[in-house]
C-alpha positions in Angstrom: 0.0 0.0 0.0 2.9 2.3 -0.6 4.5 1.9 2.8 8.3 1.3 2.8 8.9 -2.5 3.3 10.9 -2.0 6.5 8.1 0.2 8.0 5.5 -2.4 6.9 7.5 -5.1 8.7 7.6 -3.0 11.9 3.8 -2.4 11.6 3.2 -6.1 11.0 5.1 -7.1 14.1 3.2 -4.6 16.2 -0.1 -6.0 14.8 1.1 -9.5 15.7 1.8 -8.3 19.2 -1.7 -6.9 19.5 -3.2 -10.2 18.4 -1.1 -12.2 20.9 -2.0 -9.6 23.7 -5.7 -10.1 22.8 -5.4 -13.8 23.5 -4.6 -13.1 27.1 -8.0 -11.5 27.6 -9.8 -14.3 25.7 -8.1 -17.2 27.5 -8.5 -16.0 31.1 -10.4 -12.7 31.3 -11.0 -13.1 35.1 -7.2 -13.3 35.8 -4.6 -10.6 35.4 -3.4 -10.4 31.7 0.2 -10.9 32.7 -0.2 -14.1 34.6 0.6 -17.1 32.3 -0.2 -15.0 29.3 0.2 -16.6 25.8 3.5 -15.6 24.3 5.8 -16.3 21.3 8.8 -15.1 19.4 8.6 -13.9 15.8 10.8 -13.6 12.8 9.9 -12.7 9.3 11.4 -11.9 5.9 10.0 -10.1 2.9 11.5 -9.5 -0.5 10.3 -6.3 -2.2 11.8 -4.2 -5.1 15.3 -5.9 -4.8 15.3 -5.3 -1.0 15.4 -8.0 1.6 13.7 -6.9 4.9 13.9 -8.8 8.1 11.9 -8.3 11.3 12.1 -10.1 14.7 11.5 -10.2 18.4 13.0 -12.9 20.6 15.4 -15.7 19.7 13.9 -16.9 16.4 16.5 -16.2 13.7 17.1 -15.4 10.0 20.2 -16.5 8.0 21.4 -15.5 4.6 22.9 -18.2 2.3 24.1 -17.3 -1.2 23.1 -19.7 -3.9 26.6 -20.1 -5.3 28.1 -20.4 -1.8 30.8 -18.0 -3.2 30.0 -15.3 -0.7 29.9 -16.0 3.1 26.6 -16.9 4.7 25.5 -14.7 7.5 23.1 -14.5 10.5 20.9 -11.5 10.0 19.3 -11.3 13.4 20.5 -10.8 17.0 18.7 -12.7 19.7 16.8 -11.1 22.5 18.3 -13.4 25.0 20.4 -13.5 28.2 23.4 -14.8 26.3 23.3 -12.1 23.7 23.0 -9.4 26.4 26.1 -10.8 28.1 28.1 -10.9 24.9 26.9 -7.4 23.9 27.9 -6.0 27.3 31.4 -7.6 26.9 30.9 -9.6 30.1 31.3 -13.0 28.4 32.5 -14.5 25.2 29.9 -16.1 22.9 31.1 -19.6 23.8 30.9 -18.8 27.5 27.5 -17.2 27.3 25.9 -20.0 25.3 27.4 -22.7 27.6 25.6 -21.1 30.6 22.3 -22.6 31.7 20.6 -19.2 31.3 21.7 -18.8 27.7 18.4 -19.3 26.1 16.3 -17.2 28.6 14.7 -14.7 26.2 14.5 -11.0 27.0 12.0 -10.1 24.3 8.8 -11.7 23.1 5.2 -11.0 22.0 2.6 -11.3 24.8 0.7 -9.4 27.4 3.5 -9.9 29.9 6.2 -8.6 27.5 8.3 -5.6 28.3 8.0 -2.5 26.1 7.7 -3.6 22.5 10.2 -2.4 20.0 10.4 -4.6 16.9 13.9 -5.1 15.4 14.0 -4.5 11.6 16.8 -4.5 9.1 17.0 -4.2 5.3 19.7 -5.5 2.9 20.4 -5.4 -0.8 22.2 -8.6 -1.5 24.5 -8.5 -4.5 23.8 -12.2 -5.5 20.9 -14.6 -5.5 20.4 -16.7 -2.4 17.9 -17.8 0.3 16.8 -16.6 3.7 16.2 -19.2 6.3 13.9 -18.1 9.0 13.6 -20.4 12.0 13.0 -21.1 15.6 15.7 -22.3 18.0 14.4 -25.8 17.5 16.5 -25.7 14.3 19.3 -23.3 15.0 20.3 -25.3 18.2 21.5 -27.9 15.6 23.0 -25.4 13.1 23.9 -22.3 15.2 26.5 -20.7 13.1 25.9 -19.3 9.6 28.4 -21.8 8.1 26.6 -24.7 9.8 23.3 -23.5 8.5 24.7 -23.3 5.0 26.1 -26.8 5.2 22.7 -28.2 6.4 20.8 -26.4 3.5 20.5 -28.3 0.2 22.2 -26.7 -2.8 18.9 -26.4 -4.7 17.2 -24.5 -1.9 16.3 -21.5 -4.1 14.5 -23.7 -6.6 12.9 -26.0 -4.0 12.3 -23.9 -0.9 9.7 -26.3 0.6 11.9 -29.3 0.2 14.8 -27.3 1.7 12.7 -26.5 4.8 11.8 -30.2 5.1 15.5 -31.1 4.9 16.3 -28.6 7.7 13.5 -29.9 9.9 14.9 -33.4 9.4 18.4 -32.1 10.3 17.0 -30.8 13.6 15.0 -34.0 14.3 18.1 -36.1 13.5 20.0 -34.0 16.0 17.6 -34.7 18.8 14.6 -32.5 18.1 14.4 -31.2 21.7 12.3 -28.1 20.9 9.7 -27.1 18.4 11.1 -26.8 14.9 9.6 -24.1 12.6 11.4 -23.2 9.3 10.7 -21.3 6.2 13.0 -20.8 3.2 12.6 -17.6 1.1 14.4 -17.4 -2.2 16.0 -14.0 -3.2 16.8 -13.2 -6.8 18.8 -10.2 -7.8 16.7 -8.0 -10.1 18.0 -7.6 -13.6 19.6 -4.2 -14.3 17.0 -1.6 -15.2 14.1 -4.0 -14.6 11.3 -3.3 -12.2 10.3 -6.0 -9.7 7.1 -7.8 -9.0 
């Protein structure tokens, strides 16, 4: 509707938060909204006009993997978690923080009991075709680094994104499947020079 894709992503996450908050009232209207309120994390990716837009709250992640594997893969999100806060504050190395039993305690989420909501958004203009993997920690616990995620992803992921997502779910289940596993794979094609995009 003419809104910049990054603003639209922000607005979509706020709308999702409102929907999750409304669940608290419908589940137990006689109780305080913040007691045992429904909650979730969120991550999303949109391709629009040659731009890749990511939005998230919590510890669900997005990864970039180039089709040709010629460029480096990358993690596109930063977790809202205890471990990420310790690393950002310089109090622990990433290895130390993620080895701690508190590592996966999330510090941001959607829900009536959440702290002040400020969706994270970012936009990128990749210079080559590739795919974005958006997933819950049920997958990234078994392929945490961007290189590990790229190795687990089939080479034909851009042509067969549903199959690639199924392979990644299988990777997590084969690793132990100790959490819910949600995965989507979004192909990104670099627009031709001078061409508009759909």
